[in-house]
Rosetta silent file (secondary structure, phi, psi, omega in degrees, C-alpha in Angstrom):
SEQUENCE: MRRSPLLVTVACTLSFVFLLYNLLGQYHSNGKQTIVLTTHSRSVSGSDTRQLVRKSCSTNQTYIDFGAILTQEQTERVEECMVYYIQDGPKGLQKDRTNKNVRYTSHTYLNNSSFVIEAGGYLGYDVSELNSRYHPSVYVVLEPVVKFFKTLQEKFKDSPNIVLYNFGVDVSDGVFFGSKGTDGTSIYKEGSSDVKLQIIAVPKLLEKLKVAEKKVDLVTLNCEGREYAFLDFLLSTDYIHQFRNIQYQAHRVPSVCHPVKRFCWYQELLAKTHNLIYQHKFWWESWTHK
SCORE:     score description
SCORE:     0.000 S_00000001
   1 L     0.000  133.744 -179.850   -3.242  -30.973  -22.190 S_00000001
   2 L   -74.670  146.199  176.162   -4.605  -29.730  -25.509 S_00000001
   3 L   -75.146  152.896 -176.508   -8.246  -30.372  -26.307 S_00000001
   4 L   -69.260  153.202  177.681   -8.915  -32.748  -29.218 S_00000001
   5 H   -56.301  -34.573  179.472   -9.548  -31.378  -32.731 S_00000001
   6 H   -64.092  -42.883  178.641  -13.069  -32.825  -32.598 S_00000001
   7 H   -63.947  -40.955  178.467  -13.906  -30.911  -29.427 S_00000001
   8 H   -61.418  -43.846  179.767  -12.501  -27.714  -30.922 S_00000001
   9 H   -60.603  -45.875 -178.821  -14.582  -28.249  -34.091 S_00000001
  10 H   -62.904  -45.468 -178.403  -17.770  -28.827  -32.088 S_00000001
  11 H   -62.613  -40.805  178.529  -17.110  -25.778  -29.866 S_00000001
  12 H   -59.749  -43.842 -176.390  -16.473  -23.622  -32.949 S_00000001
  13 H   -65.478  -46.651 -177.561  -19.794  -24.720  -34.472 S_00000001
  14 H   -65.293  -34.719 -171.093  -21.850  -24.169  -31.293 S_00000001
  15 H  -100.738    6.619 -172.618  -20.302  -20.796  -30.535 S_00000001
  16 H   -55.457  -50.363 -174.993  -20.149  -19.241  -34.007 S_00000001
  17 H   -66.784  -41.346 -179.413  -23.029  -16.795  -33.587 S_00000001
  18 H   -60.664  -48.559 -178.634  -21.875  -15.764  -30.084 S_00000001
  19 H   -64.762  -37.080 -178.217  -18.322  -15.142  -31.242 S_00000001
  20 H   -60.470  -42.564 -178.574  -19.493  -13.293  -34.362 S_00000001
  21 H   -72.776  -49.450 -173.720  -21.366  -10.827  -32.189 S_00000001
  22 H   -76.290  -33.569 -175.782  -18.898  -10.471  -29.326 S_00000001
  23 H  -102.819  -28.675 -177.610  -15.603  -10.622  -31.162 S_00000001
  24 H  -107.075  -44.784 -175.138  -16.375   -9.352  -34.621 S_00000001
  25 H   -59.350  -45.201 -178.123  -19.556   -7.340  -34.412 S_00000001
  26 L   -91.002  -25.093 -165.599  -18.331   -4.971  -31.695 S_00000001
  27 L  -125.189   21.275 -177.333  -14.593   -5.233  -32.107 S_00000001
  28 L   -72.185  153.362 -178.550  -13.739   -5.711  -35.786 S_00000001
  29 E   -87.194  145.088  178.069  -10.792   -3.800  -37.175 S_00000001
  30 E   -97.595    7.903  170.659  -11.263   -1.136  -39.807 S_00000001
  31 E    86.499   -1.925  178.237   -7.768   -1.763  -41.184 S_00000001
  32 E   -71.087  139.753 -177.714   -6.140    1.494  -40.182 S_00000001
  33 E  -138.917  142.906  172.322   -2.503    1.023  -39.227 S_00000001
  34 E  -136.222  132.016 -179.230    0.262    3.174  -37.826 S_00000001
  35 E   -64.670  133.434  178.582    3.781    1.908  -37.121 S_00000001
  36 L   -70.225  129.983  176.715    4.487    1.787  -33.409 S_00000001
  37 L  -101.149  127.112 -179.639    7.290    4.156  -32.444 S_00000001
  38 L  -148.462  149.531  178.364    9.491    3.008  -29.581 S_00000001
  39 L   -88.084   -3.763  179.641   12.960    3.710  -28.274 S_00000001
  40 L   -95.135  138.818 -171.021   13.399    0.058  -27.392 S_00000001
  41 L   -89.065   -9.388 -170.003   14.936   -2.166  -30.035 S_00000001
  42 E  -137.841  131.993  175.326   13.470   -5.476  -29.007 S_00000001
  43 L   -82.573  173.333 -178.743    9.947   -6.717  -28.289 S_00000001
  44 L   -61.233  -26.807 -177.206    9.215   -9.316  -25.583 S_00000001
  45 L   -84.264   -5.385 -175.939    9.315  -12.035  -28.220 S_00000001
  46 L    90.316   -3.900 -178.803   12.786  -11.046  -29.368 S_00000001
  47 L   -84.433  154.896  176.555   11.378   -9.820  -32.673 S_00000001
  48 E   -63.228  128.684 -176.718   12.130   -6.416  -34.151 S_00000001
  49 H   -68.178   -8.668  175.340    9.419   -4.024  -32.943 S_00000001
  50 H   -67.340  -13.009  173.492    9.132   -2.709  -36.487 S_00000001
  51 H   -77.647  -17.062 -178.431    6.909   -5.734  -37.055 S_00000001
  52 L   -86.895  136.894  176.050    4.409   -4.336  -34.569 S_00000001
  53 E  -128.241  149.895  173.002    1.769   -1.894  -35.742 S_00000001
  54 E   -95.790  128.563 -176.816   -0.821    0.086  -33.872 S_00000001
  55 E  -116.915  157.942  169.996   -4.302   -0.339  -35.346 S_00000001
  56 E  -103.036  148.197  174.064   -7.690    1.288  -34.894 S_00000001
  57 E  -111.200 -172.866 -171.920  -10.883   -0.701  -34.456 S_00000001
  58 L   -66.211  -15.225  178.318  -14.485    0.273  -35.175 S_00000001
  59 L   -92.425    1.777 -179.667  -14.737    2.290  -31.917 S_00000001
  60 L    73.593    6.437  169.143  -11.803    4.486  -32.915 S_00000001
  61 L   -82.979  169.457 -177.650   -9.718    3.156  -30.029 S_00000001
  62 E  -126.293  164.524  179.346   -6.309    1.630  -30.786 S_00000001
  63 E  -157.244  159.812  174.352   -4.332   -1.445  -29.896 S_00000001
  64 E   -89.645  127.583 -179.118   -0.981   -3.096  -30.756 S_00000001
  65 L   -84.958   90.276  178.860   -1.366   -6.044  -33.141 S_00000001
  66 H   -75.860   -9.304  179.547    0.764   -8.682  -31.472 S_00000001
  67 H   -59.821  -25.340 -176.542   -0.573  -11.278  -33.889 S_00000001
  68 H   -68.793  -19.547 -175.419    2.171  -10.214  -36.343 S_00000001
  69 H  -111.207    4.889  179.959    4.930  -11.633  -34.109 S_00000001
  70 L   -85.073  147.700  173.868    3.332  -14.899  -33.030 S_00000001
  71 L   -74.707  172.131  178.183    4.411  -18.277  -34.371 S_00000001
  72 H   -63.164  -41.452  179.243    1.903  -20.571  -36.050 S_00000001
  73 H   -64.717  -40.270  177.487    1.674  -22.687  -32.881 S_00000001
  74 H   -65.411  -40.598  178.666    1.064  -19.621  -30.752 S_00000001
  75 H   -60.677  -41.082  178.626   -1.587  -18.401  -33.200 S_00000001
  76 H   -65.305  -38.839  178.111   -3.374  -21.734  -32.980 S_00000001
  77 H   -68.240  -36.522  176.774   -3.396  -21.534  -29.180 S_00000001
  78 H   -63.717  -42.463  179.139   -4.764  -18.000  -29.325 S_00000001
  79 H   -62.443  -40.183  177.419   -7.545  -19.113  -31.637 S_00000001
  80 H   -65.626  -41.426  178.918   -8.375  -21.968  -29.292 S_00000001
  81 H   -59.227  -41.795  179.310   -8.319  -19.601  -26.318 S_00000001
  82 H   -66.632  -42.128  179.637  -10.820  -17.325  -28.081 S_00000001
  83 H   -58.884  -44.512 -175.105  -13.120  -20.231  -28.967 S_00000001
  84 L   -84.246    3.332  176.606  -13.257  -21.444  -25.370 S_00000001
  85 H   -57.839  -36.737 -177.805  -13.896  -17.967  -23.948 S_00000001
  86 H   -58.312  -40.773  179.790  -17.628  -18.837  -23.913 S_00000001
  87 H   -97.322  -30.358 -179.022  -17.159  -21.642  -21.420 S_00000001
  88 H   -75.324  -30.314  179.070  -13.897  -20.586  -19.721 S_00000001
  89 H   -58.368  -56.953  177.212  -15.180  -17.072  -18.982 S_00000001
  90 H   -59.691  -35.899  178.433  -18.021  -18.174  -16.672 S_00000001
  91 H   -65.538  -40.585  179.204  -15.777  -20.742  -15.045 S_00000001
  92 H   -65.069  -39.605  177.497  -13.166  -18.062  -14.399 S_00000001
  93 H   -63.369  -43.654  178.774  -15.789  -15.780  -12.834 S_00000001
  94 H   -62.851  -40.860  178.795  -17.007  -18.519  -10.531 S_00000001
  95 H   -64.654  -36.701  179.060  -13.414  -19.297   -9.525 S_00000001
  96 H   -66.140  -41.662 -178.412  -12.821  -15.629   -8.838 S_00000001
  97 H   -66.249  -31.729 -178.619  -15.878  -15.356   -6.632 S_00000001
  98 H   -92.792   -9.947 -178.804  -14.884  -18.330   -4.509 S_00000001
  99 L  -141.016   45.646 -178.911  -11.196  -17.450   -4.219 S_00000001
 100 L   -59.769  -36.311 -173.571  -11.046  -13.681   -4.263 S_00000001
 101 L   -66.158  -13.205  178.962   -8.435  -13.449   -1.500 S_00000001
 102 H   -60.175  -25.573  174.919   -5.743  -14.965   -3.724 S_00000001
 103 H   -57.583  -24.737 -178.723   -5.326  -11.415   -5.054 S_00000001
 104 H  -108.120  -39.462 -171.603   -3.851  -10.573   -1.674 S_00000001
 105 H   -79.201  -15.484 -176.163   -2.458  -13.808   -0.251 S_00000001
 106 L   -87.252    7.916 -175.954   -0.308  -14.744   -3.285 S_00000001
 107 L  -116.255   46.381 -178.147    2.125  -11.870   -2.856 S_00000001
 108 L   -69.963   -9.406  176.003    4.114  -13.046    0.180 S_00000001
 109 L   -72.253  -17.959  179.642    7.340  -11.960   -1.579 S_00000001
 110 L   -70.165  146.249  178.229    6.420   -8.345   -0.727 S_00000001
 111 L  -151.532 -169.955 -174.876    8.100   -6.729    2.299 S_00000001
 112 L   -75.856    7.664  172.689    8.949   -3.333    3.772 S_00000001
 113 L  -116.368    9.157 -175.844   11.406   -2.564    0.975 S_00000001
 114 L   -81.212  156.217  179.113    8.997   -3.307   -1.864 S_00000001
 115 E  -117.875  119.157 -175.805    7.774   -0.943   -4.567 S_00000001
 116 E  -124.232  142.026  173.326    4.105   -1.413   -5.601 S_00000001
 117 E  -123.620  132.323  173.865    1.958    0.355   -8.252 S_00000001
 118 E  -126.291  124.414  176.493   -1.825    0.040   -8.331 S_00000001
 119 E  -105.267  116.320 -176.959   -3.867    1.519  -11.172 S_00000001
 120 L   101.419   61.646 -175.344   -7.513    1.947  -10.204 S_00000001
 121 L   -67.195  -30.184 -179.370   -7.506    2.599   -6.457 S_00000001
 122 L    51.233 -121.718 -178.436  -11.302    3.079   -6.333 S_00000001
 123 L   -97.563    7.405  173.700  -12.321    3.028   -2.639 S_00000001
 124 L    86.921   14.942 -179.735   -9.065    1.475   -1.445 S_00000001
 125 H   -61.884  -49.924 -179.949  -10.134   -2.095   -0.773 S_00000001
 126 H   -67.856  -36.634  178.128   -7.119   -3.657   -2.486 S_00000001
 127 H   -60.058  -46.405 -179.103   -4.773   -0.998   -1.137 S_00000001
 128 H   -61.546  -45.096 -178.524   -5.893   -1.769    2.397 S_00000001
 129 H   -62.636  -50.051 -176.442   -5.513   -5.519    1.969 S_00000001
 130 H   -71.824  -42.274 -177.732   -2.045   -5.412    0.439 S_00000001
 131 H   -67.082  -37.664 -177.391   -0.662   -2.572    2.543 S_00000001
 132 H   -73.886  -25.781 -177.941   -1.826   -4.032    5.871 S_00000001
 133 H   -84.198  -42.755 -167.464   -0.375   -7.461    4.987 S_00000001
 134 H  -118.258  -13.295  176.626    3.027   -6.514    3.522 S_00000001
 135 L    47.908   55.407 -179.918    3.755   -2.859    4.424 S_00000001
 136 L   -62.526  153.728 -178.986    5.693   -2.023    1.212 S_00000001
 137 L   -61.452  -46.946  178.652    8.118    0.877    1.263 S_00000001
 138 E  -132.028  126.878  178.099    6.338    2.754   -1.517 S_00000001
 139 E  -125.648   99.146 -179.069    2.791    2.057   -2.653 S_00000001
 140 E   -86.029  128.343 -179.158    1.762    4.242   -5.611 S_00000001
 141 E  -122.821  128.146  176.242   -1.998    4.426   -6.253 S_00000001
 142 E  -105.693  130.256  175.897   -3.616    5.948   -9.348 S_00000001
 143 L  -148.832  106.933 -176.478   -7.270    7.066   -9.184 S_00000001
 144 L   -76.931  -19.812 -178.460   -8.617    9.490  -11.772 S_00000001
 145 L   -81.954  118.751 -174.464  -12.078   10.004  -10.298 S_00000001
 146 H   -54.717  -44.891 -178.089  -11.951   13.010   -7.930 S_00000001
 147 H   -60.122  -44.979  179.825  -14.626   11.663   -5.592 S_00000001
 148 H   -71.135  -36.500  178.609  -12.774    8.342   -5.131 S_00000001
 149 H   -60.438  -42.409  178.047   -9.426   10.117   -4.901 S_00000001
 150 H   -64.085  -36.900  176.513  -10.666   12.242   -1.978 S_00000001
 151 H   -62.621  -44.143  179.669  -11.880    9.056   -0.278 S_00000001
 152 H   -64.520  -39.938  178.796   -8.434    7.561   -0.640 S_00000001
 153 H   -57.940  -45.817 -177.656   -6.773   10.719    0.733 S_00000001
 154 H   -69.205  -41.660 -174.322   -8.887   10.551    3.842 S_00000001
 155 H   -67.368  -35.419 -173.837   -8.584    6.784    4.256 S_00000001
 156 L  -115.002   23.506  179.722   -4.769    6.704    3.980 S_00000001
 157 L   -60.672  -21.705  179.593   -3.863   10.080    5.480 S_00000001
 158 L  -106.029   19.898  178.108   -1.850    8.323    8.185 S_00000001
 159 L  -120.882   89.650 -175.475    0.001    5.991    5.756 S_00000001
 160 L   -64.961  -19.517 -179.678    3.059    7.917    4.516 S_00000001
 161 L   -79.160  -11.297  179.970    4.180    5.048    2.268 S_00000001
 162 E   -94.648  118.918 -177.311    1.054    5.386    0.146 S_00000001
 163 E  -108.100  118.138 -174.905    1.475    7.903   -2.668 S_00000001
 164 E  -102.607  138.533  175.940   -1.750    8.970   -4.350 S_00000001
 165 E  -128.415  132.841  179.117   -2.123   10.464   -7.827 S_00000001
 166 L   -90.452   58.981  173.254   -5.386   11.872   -9.204 S_00000001
 167 L  -155.221  164.026  177.284   -4.984   10.584  -12.730 S_00000001
 168 E  -115.125 -173.479 -179.952   -5.298    7.383  -14.709 S_00000001
 169 E  -128.732  152.691  176.133   -3.284    5.930  -17.583 S_00000001
 170 E  -163.293 -163.891 -178.485   -3.970    5.122  -21.202 S_00000001
 171 L   -64.016  -38.488 -174.350   -2.316    5.275  -24.648 S_00000001
 172 L  -143.308  166.059  177.261   -2.013    9.071  -24.617 S_00000001
 173 L   -68.875  156.198  173.233   -2.469   12.164  -22.420 S_00000001
 174 E   162.304  170.519  170.974   -5.788   13.903  -22.224 S_00000001
 175 E  -112.076  123.071 -174.952   -8.852   14.937  -20.275 S_00000001
 176 E  -124.040  164.095  176.308  -11.756   12.570  -20.880 S_00000001
 177 E  -115.587  119.074 -175.941  -15.290   12.165  -19.636 S_00000001
 178 E  -103.162  168.792  179.915  -16.089    8.690  -18.302 S_00000001
 179 E  -109.422  138.453 -179.686  -19.240    6.797  -17.506 S_00000001
 180 E   -75.350  140.674  172.367  -20.120    5.418  -14.077 S_00000001
 181 L  -119.334 -171.539 -178.192  -20.570    1.692  -13.561 S_00000001
 182 L   -73.910  -25.099 -176.875  -21.627   -0.348  -10.551 S_00000001
 183 L  -137.784   23.876  178.552  -18.065   -0.784   -9.339 S_00000001
 184 L   169.841  174.156 -178.601  -15.964    1.767  -11.251 S_00000001
 185 E  -125.712  137.120 -175.010  -15.796    4.497  -13.827 S_00000001
 186 E  -138.497  144.959  172.107  -14.386    4.045  -17.346 S_00000001
 187 L   -76.700   -8.512 -175.547  -13.734    6.140  -20.449 S_00000001
 188 L   -98.547  -15.599 -173.488  -14.694    2.947  -22.356 S_00000001
 189 L   -81.742  149.450  177.546  -18.143    2.261  -20.939 S_00000001
 190 L   -78.654  158.464 -179.268  -21.312    3.260  -22.725 S_00000001
 191 L   121.425 -175.289 -179.067  -23.741    5.676  -21.109 S_00000001
 192 L   -68.395  132.211 -178.067  -23.714    9.293  -20.038 S_00000001
 193 L   -98.297   92.502 -171.688  -20.175   10.630  -19.810 S_00000001
 194 L  -122.533    8.365 -179.734  -20.409   12.874  -16.797 S_00000001
 195 E  -116.348  119.424 -179.825  -17.173   12.207  -14.873 S_00000001
 196 E   -78.132  130.183 -175.060  -14.109   14.194  -15.762 S_00000001
 197 E  -128.975  127.157  172.368  -10.902   12.119  -15.842 S_00000001
 198 E   -87.953  124.887 -175.884   -7.282   13.242  -16.146 S_00000001
 199 E  -124.785  139.019  172.034   -5.303   10.643  -18.094 S_00000001
 200 E  -122.333  154.513 -179.298   -1.571   10.418  -18.844 S_00000001
 201 E   -67.841  144.346 -179.174    0.268    8.123  -21.234 S_00000001
 202 H   -52.118  -48.976 -178.459    1.736    4.924  -19.776 S_00000001
 203 H   -61.975  -30.026  178.955    5.340    5.781  -20.754 S_00000001
 204 H   -68.061  -39.870  175.795    5.004    9.197  -19.081 S_00000001
 205 H   -60.717  -46.756 -176.801    3.925    7.493  -15.844 S_00000001
 206 H   -66.371  -34.141  172.855    6.860    5.084  -15.928 S_00000001
 207 H   -65.651  -43.837 -179.406    9.228    7.962  -16.565 S_00000001
 208 H   -60.626  -37.723 -179.795    7.736    9.945  -13.705 S_00000001
 209 L   -88.306   -1.368  177.870    8.234    6.971  -11.353 S_00000001
 210 L    58.397   41.844 -178.335   11.752    6.289  -12.753 S_00000001
 211 H   -67.808  -25.061  176.644   10.816    2.663  -13.443 S_00000001
 212 H   -64.594  -22.098 -176.809   13.719    2.309  -15.939 S_00000001
 213 H   -98.102  -10.360 -178.283   16.077    2.704  -12.958 S_00000001
 214 L  -150.806  157.386 -178.970   14.423    0.330  -10.511 S_00000001
 215 L   -83.392  144.648  172.368   12.306   -2.788  -10.400 S_00000001
 216 E   -97.631  118.894 -177.458    8.579   -2.723   -9.610 S_00000001
 217 L   -70.671  -32.944  176.295    7.857   -5.582   -7.239 S_00000001
 218 E  -154.102  130.327  164.260    4.142   -5.626   -8.091 S_00000001
 219 E  -113.938  129.572  179.193    1.863   -3.785  -10.448 S_00000001
 220 E  -123.559  123.746 -169.573   -1.822   -4.522   -9.960 S_00000001
 221 E  -115.705  115.219  176.058   -4.247   -3.253  -12.599 S_00000001
 222 L  -138.196   66.109 -166.981   -7.981   -2.867  -11.994 S_00000001
 223 L  -123.323   37.975  164.580   -8.665    0.140  -14.179 S_00000001
 224 L    56.347   42.900  177.230  -11.841   -0.531  -16.157 S_00000001
 225 L   108.419  -20.388 -179.062  -10.279   -1.237  -19.549 S_00000001
 226 L   -80.348   -6.071  176.039   -7.083    0.794  -19.361 S_00000001
 227 H   -62.613  -27.169 -178.209   -5.138   -2.317  -18.348 S_00000001
 228 H   -68.539  -40.723  178.122   -4.896   -3.150  -22.051 S_00000001
 229 H   -65.843  -37.678 -179.506   -2.934    0.082  -22.828 S_00000001
 230 H   -66.042  -49.720 -178.171   -0.618   -0.664  -19.887 S_00000001
 231 H   -69.236  -36.644  175.261    0.073   -4.243  -20.933 S_00000001
 232 H   -54.562  -44.575 -177.791    0.378   -3.310  -24.618 S_00000001
 233 H   -69.371  -45.963 -179.575    3.157   -0.926  -23.739 S_00000001
 234 H   -59.237  -45.258 -173.844    5.001   -3.288  -21.413 S_00000001
 235 H   -77.670   -7.067  177.250    4.850   -6.182  -23.857 S_00000001
 236 L  -106.636    3.426  179.726    6.088   -4.084  -26.781 S_00000001
 237 L  -139.197  173.276  177.367    9.158   -2.729  -24.903 S_00000001
 238 H   -75.801   -3.078  176.205   11.885   -3.854  -22.595 S_00000001
 239 H   -59.448  -24.320  179.613   10.003   -2.334  -19.682 S_00000001
 240 H   -53.883  -29.943 -177.624    8.418   -5.750  -19.192 S_00000001
 241 H   -79.411   -8.399  178.569   11.643   -6.832  -17.457 S_00000001
 242 H   -86.224   -5.317 -176.441   11.286   -4.054  -14.855 S_00000001
 243 E  -110.928  109.890 -176.194    8.166   -5.665  -13.444 S_00000001
 244 L   -72.654  -34.810 -179.387    8.765   -8.597  -11.113 S_00000001
 245 E  -141.501  137.490 -177.480    5.063   -9.314  -10.709 S_00000001
 246 E  -128.352  117.999  175.725    2.059   -8.332  -12.816 S_00000001
 247 E  -121.810  133.956 -178.544   -1.506   -8.805  -11.604 S_00000001
 248 E  -151.759  157.027  169.459   -4.518   -7.570  -13.570 S_00000001
 249 E  -107.102  128.513  179.196   -8.202   -7.903  -14.168 S_00000001
 250 L   -88.387  115.813  178.033   -9.213   -8.182  -17.805 S_00000001
 251 L   -97.053  142.752  173.370  -12.316   -6.095  -18.501 S_00000001
 252 L  -116.613   87.775 -177.181  -14.563   -6.564  -21.490 S_00000001
 253 L  -116.764  154.841  178.704  -16.251   -3.210  -21.800 S_00000001
 254 L   -53.999  145.231  175.309  -17.684   -1.411  -24.860 S_00000001
 255 L    89.028  -22.462  176.165  -15.114    0.510  -26.937 S_00000001
 256 L   -73.894  128.321 -178.438  -12.101   -1.623  -25.934 S_00000001
 257 L   -72.738  126.321  170.554  -10.675   -3.188  -29.115 S_00000001
 258 L    45.685   55.400 -174.729  -10.667   -7.010  -29.196 S_00000001
 259 H   -62.083  -35.933  179.900  -10.563   -7.637  -25.431 S_00000001
 260 H   -70.035  -47.800  178.707  -10.808  -11.420  -25.754 S_00000001
 261 H   -61.599  -42.999 -178.750   -8.147  -11.716  -28.466 S_00000001
 262 H   -66.018  -36.909  173.871   -5.795   -9.407  -26.567 S_00000001
 263 H   -60.536  -42.129 -178.790   -6.180  -11.418  -23.380 S_00000001
 264 H   -69.259  -36.753  174.667   -5.256  -14.534  -25.387 S_00000001
 265 H   -61.693  -42.446 -179.474   -2.287  -12.732  -26.947 S_00000001
 266 H   -59.994  -35.606  178.659   -1.092  -11.747  -23.446 S_00000001
 267 H   -57.404  -43.392  179.484   -1.068  -15.404  -22.407 S_00000001
 268 H   -69.788  -43.380 -174.841    1.509  -16.150  -25.090 S_00000001
 269 H   -76.823  -42.434  178.728    3.625  -13.038  -24.567 S_00000001
 270 H   -63.646  -31.412 -179.524    3.696  -12.931  -20.771 S_00000001
 271 H   -65.267  -17.074  178.559    4.736  -16.605  -20.725 S_00000001
 272 H   -74.942  -30.387 -176.774    8.035  -15.620  -22.405 S_00000001
 273 H  -118.133  -17.948 -173.099    9.234  -13.544  -19.458 S_00000001
 274 E  -131.299  159.385  173.700    6.957  -14.532  -16.575 S_00000001
 275 E  -108.161  142.943  178.436    5.421  -17.623  -14.935 S_00000001
 276 E   -74.923  130.517  179.848    1.745  -17.806  -14.161 S_00000001
 277 E   -96.354  -50.430  172.042    0.988  -17.751  -10.408 S_00000001
 278 E  -148.800  160.704  179.214   -2.797  -17.997  -10.456 S_00000001
 279 E  -150.954  125.103  166.196   -5.538  -17.543  -13.026 S_00000001
 280 L  -109.431   89.614 -162.466   -9.270  -16.984  -12.896 S_00000001
 281 L   -52.031  130.135 -176.997   -9.375  -17.103  -16.677 S_00000001
 282 L    73.059    7.915  178.241  -10.611  -13.946  -18.415 S_00000001
 283 L  -126.794  -97.089  179.495  -10.928  -12.235  -15.046 S_00000001
 284 E  -106.768  145.707  174.130   -8.025  -11.966  -12.607 S_00000001
 285 E  -157.743  161.867 -179.042   -4.528  -13.433  -12.975 S_00000001
 286 E  -141.580  140.796 -178.580   -0.970  -12.867  -11.712 S_00000001
 287 E  -128.800  142.591  176.649    2.465  -13.488  -13.250 S_00000001
 288 E  -118.825  140.915 -176.790    5.950  -13.480  -11.721 S_00000001
 289 E   -64.997  141.017 -178.635    9.187  -12.828  -13.607 S_00000001
 290 L   -70.734    0.000    0.000   11.284  -15.862  -14.410 S_00000001
């Protein structure tokens, strides 16, 4: 049910300063645009991808402007989604804390013939939970931090179905230096950049794994801000149809362009091809292909 115009107006008034700082102050666009180049002729919305442009924001990172292909009704829902981030974000966090296990228990469709990709293996907590429950045929794990990668190697040395790669994904290839956080390392976080990270472009990963030739039963993304690059690519190409289930955590870290707006865009775009399975709004959620 949609909230009343009066409630939206009140929420807009009360949250103006907060939104100005969080959504505009840190993440405003500087207007630079480059046409997105893609070999796919159709975006997820059915619109010509020539309508999509890649823009830079004030942090010199880039993003795909999906706002250009949304209808007026979708745009209004996105704006409402952004307004209610202030109250829905804390609610989503509380919901995530009390129902964390849904990240593992909601994937009962997985079996010993399944193909799973996880970006952001960290110390292997999610890998252990999903692999022990469902025993997928191939479980690809990406972890760019050497220290964590070695931990994963040791932890899963007796699990031949788990394939480990010591790199992460983003918009383009490169070697970057990331900053440590309390529960992960990101090229987007502020602070001393003392961790060397090997990164490859999302399309190169999908080509390496031959995703165009086979379906991915589940991709789960917990990669400290790089989930936006992954989802931007899927939602701007026909690759979106190769993913039966998409689970991700939306991070709001410094340097990521418009994280709240992009999350709200994804709600509209993912709904065209997938159904929502669960949602801890602005934190974790999972979608399954229609």
